[in-house]
C-alpha positions as CSV (number, residue, x, y, z in Angstrom):
1,X,136.2,173.5,258.8
2,X,134.1,173.4,261.9
3,X,133.9,170.3,264.2
4,X,130.2,170.9,265.0
5,X,127.2,172.8,263.9
6,X,124.3,173.0,266.4
7,X,120.9,174.0,265.0
8,X,118.7,175.8,267.4
9,X,119.7,178.1,270.3
10,X,117.2,176.8,272.9
11,X,118.2,175.0,276.1
12,X,119.3,171.8,274.4
13,X,121.2,173.5,271.6
14,X,123.1,176.0,273.9
15,X,124.0,173.3,276.4
16,X,125.3,171.0,273.7
17,X,127.3,173.8,272.2
18,X,128.7,174.8,275.6
19,X,129.8,171.3,276.4
20,X,131.4,170.7,273.0
21,X,133.2,174.1,273.1
22,X,134.5,173.6,276.6
23,X,135.9,170.2,275.5
24,X,137.9,171.9,272.7
25,X,135.6,171.4,269.8
26,X,135.0,174.3,267.4
27,X,131.2,174.9,267.4
28,X,128.8,177.1,265.5
29,X,125.2,177.6,266.7
30,X,122.6,178.6,264.0
31,X,119.3,180.0,265.3
32,X,116.4,180.9,262.9
33,X,114.9,183.5,265.3
34,X,116.4,186.8,266.1
35,X,116.9,185.9,269.8
36,X,118.2,183.1,272.0
37,X,116.0,180.7,274.0
38,X,113.7,178.8,271.7
39,X,110.5,178.2,273.7
40,X,111.9,180.3,276.6
41,X,111.5,184.1,276.2
42,X,111.3,186.7,278.9
43,X,109.7,190.0,278.0
44,X,108.0,193.0,279.8
45,X,104.5,194.2,280.0
46,X,103.2,197.3,281.9
47,X,106.6,197.5,283.5
48,X,106.5,193.9,284.8
49,X,108.7,191.0,283.7
50,X,106.6,188.3,282.1
51,X,107.4,184.9,280.6
52,X,106.2,184.1,277.1
53,X,107.3,180.5,277.2
54,X,108.7,178.1,279.8
55,X,108.0,179.7,283.2
56,X,108.0,177.5,286.3
57,X,111.1,175.7,287.8
58,X,111.3,173.1,290.5
59,X,113.7,170.6,291.9
60,X,111.7,167.8,290.2
61,X,113.3,169.2,286.9
62,X,116.8,167.9,287.6
63,X,118.5,169.1,284.4
64,X,117.1,172.6,284.5
65,X,117.7,172.7,288.3
66,X,121.4,171.8,287.7
67,X,121.8,174.7,285.3
68,X,120.1,177.1,287.8
69,X,122.5,176.0,290.5
70,X,125.5,176.2,288.1
71,X,124.8,179.9,287.4
72,X,123.5,180.8,290.8
73,X,120.2,182.1,289.4
74,X,118.0,183.7,292.1
75,X,114.6,182.1,292.6
76,X,111.3,183.9,293.1
77,X,108.8,181.7,294.9
78,X,105.2,182.8,294.1
79,X,103.3,184.1,297.2
80,X,100.2,182.3,298.3
81,X,97.1,184.1,297.0
82,X,95.2,186.1,299.4
83,X,91.5,186.8,299.7
84,X,88.8,184.4,298.8
85,X,89.5,181.6,296.4
86,X,86.8,180.6,293.9
87,X,86.2,178.0,291.2
88,X,84.1,178.5,288.1
89,X,81.8,175.5,287.9
90,X,78.3,174.7,286.7
91,X,78.0,178.2,285.2
92,X,78.7,180.0,288.5
93,X,81.6,181.2,290.6
94,X,81.7,179.0,293.6
95,X,83.9,179.4,296.8
96,X,86.9,177.1,296.8
97,X,86.2,175.5,300.3
98,X,88.5,172.9,301.8
99,X,86.1,170.1,300.8
100,X,86.0,171.1,297.1
101,X,89.8,171.5,297.1
102,X,90.2,168.0,298.6
103,X,88.0,166.7,295.8
104,X,90.2,168.3,293.2
105,X,93.4,166.8,294.7
106,X,91.6,163.5,294.9
107,X,90.5,163.8,291.3
108,X,94.1,164.6,290.2
109,X,95.4,161.6,292.0
110,X,92.7,159.4,290.3
111,X,93.5,160.9,286.9
112,X,97.2,160.1,287.4
113,X,96.8,156.8,289.2
114,X,98.3,154.7,286.4
115,X,101.5,156.7,286.3
116,X,103.5,154.4,288.6
117,X,102.8,151.5,286.4
118,X,103.2,153.0,282.9
119,X,106.0,155.5,283.8
120,X,108.2,153.8,286.4
121,X,111.2,155.7,284.9
122,X,109.7,159.1,284.1
123,X,113.1,160.7,283.2
124,X,113.5,158.3,280.3
125,X,110.8,159.0,277.7
126,X,111.9,156.0,275.6
127,X,112.0,153.5,278.5
128,X,108.7,151.8,277.4
129,X,105.6,152.3,275.4
130,X,102.9,154.3,277.2
131,X,99.3,153.3,276.4
132,X,98.0,156.7,277.5
133,X,99.8,158.4,274.5
134,X,96.7,157.6,272.5
135,X,94.2,158.8,275.1
136,X,93.5,162.5,275.3
137,X,93.3,164.4,278.6
138,X,89.6,165.1,277.7
139,X,88.9,161.4,277.3
140,X,90.6,160.5,280.5
141,X,88.7,163.2,282.5
142,X,85.3,162.1,281.1
143,X,86.1,158.5,282.0
144,X,86.5,159.3,285.7
145,X,83.8,159.5,288.3
146,X,84.4,163.1,289.5
147,X,82.2,165.7,291.0
148,X,81.3,168.5,288.5
149,X,83.4,171.0,290.4
150,X,86.5,168.7,290.5
151,X,86.2,168.0,286.8
152,X,85.8,171.7,285.9
153,X,88.8,172.6,288.1
154,X,91.0,169.9,286.6
155,X,89.9,171.0,283.2
156,X,91.1,174.5,284.0
157,X,94.4,173.3,285.5
158,X,95.2,171.1,282.5
159,X,94.2,173.8,280.0
160,X,96.6,176.2,281.8
161,X,99.4,173.6,281.8
162,X,99.1,172.6,278.2
163,X,97.9,175.8,276.5
164,X,95.5,174.2,274.1
165,X,92.4,172.1,273.7
166,X,92.5,169.0,276.0
167,X,91.2,166.9,273.0
168,X,94.7,167.5,271.5
169,X,96.8,166.7,274.5
170,X,97.8,163.1,275.3
171,X,97.0,162.0,278.9
172,X,100.5,160.6,279.1
173,X,101.8,164.2,279.4
174,X,99.9,164.8,282.6
175,X,100.9,161.4,283.9
176,X,104.6,162.3,283.2
177,X,104.4,165.5,285.2
178,X,102.8,163.5,288.0
179,X,105.5,160.9,287.9
180,X,108.3,163.5,287.8
181,X,106.8,165.0,291.0
182,X,107.3,161.8,292.9
183,X,103.7,160.6,292.1
184,X,102.4,163.2,294.5
185,X,99.5,165.5,293.4
186,X,100.4,168.4,295.7
187,X,104.0,168.2,294.6
188,X,102.9,168.1,290.9
189,X,100.9,171.4,291.4
190,X,103.8,173.0,293.2
191,X,106.2,172.0,290.4
192,X,104.1,173.8,287.7
193,X,103.0,176.9,289.6
194,X,105.3,177.6,292.6
195,X,108.6,179.1,291.6
196,X,110.0,181.3,288.8
197,X,113.5,182.7,288.2
198,X,113.8,186.2,289.7
199,X,115.6,187.6,286.6
200,X,113.6,185.6,284.1
201,X,114.2,182.5,282.2
202,X,116.1,184.4,279.5
203,X,118.8,185.3,282.1
204,X,119.5,181.6,282.4
205,X,119.7,181.1,278.7
206,X,122.1,184.1,278.4
207,X,124.3,182.7,281.2
208,X,124.5,179.3,279.4
209,X,125.4,181.0,276.1
210,X,128.1,183.2,277.7
211,X,129.7,180.2,279.4
212,X,130.7,178.4,276.2
213,X,133.1,179.5,273.4
214,X,130.7,178.6,270.6
215,X,130.0,181.2,267.9
216,X,126.2,182.0,267.8
217,X,124.5,183.4,264.7
218,X,120.9,184.6,264.9
219,X,118.4,185.0,262.1
220,X,120.0,182.0,260.3
221,X,117.2,179.6,259.1
222,X,118.5,176.2,258.0
223,X,116.9,174.9,254.8
224,X,118.9,171.7,254.2
225,X,121.5,169.4,255.7
226,X,123.5,167.1,253.4
227,X,125.7,164.4,255.0
228,X,128.5,162.6,253.2
229,X,131.1,160.1,254.3
230,X,133.5,162.7,255.7
231,X,131.5,165.9,256.3
232,X,128.1,167.6,256.7
233,X,127.0,170.6,254.7
234,X,124.3,173.0,256.1
235,X,122.5,175.5,253.8
236,X,120.8,178.6,255.0
237,X,117.9,180.4,253.6
238,X,120.0,183.5,253.4
239,X,122.5,181.7,251.3
């Protein structure tokens, strides 16, 4: 009989399995997909390595950063873009001059201004209730006195960050990113667009998986979990 079954071979599952197995516990990891990583997946396109999930890493992410250091994963800072920068606003492509960029940074700071009050401990999501969990990013943007260009640019930034309609994203998620970045708008932008892993996020996942002694089974979808007084039974779709 196993000591532990971990369901899911993403970051959380693999690290839990590693720590348990390194402490002498027998451990089995069950993953429904045919690959490791969960929401992290590195692939290739046109001969280039691309990320189809979690992409950016930064020292403001202490848990991921600790794993990167543990496995000596090489970093790949993104180069500063060359040429003329532009912003699509008001139905036209407009130059991103210093004045408009300053307005964007100011708008981001205004959007996230409540973060210090509502998220004083951003690494603990259960520390306290956050009133911005019931306010969408769209509602928050429309409630601020921003220039059209600043609003359009922040709209694009948030849409890129959250990969979905801003009506469906809680403003608290943006505030949390801001708080994790030391309540600094420039640091926030750097944390979500500045550095990748040179060998891809999947290389970190594979290093974590290889470090433990847990058995990992892919393509094993769990359909039920039954717990009794002295054991837990896990049933798979495959039987």
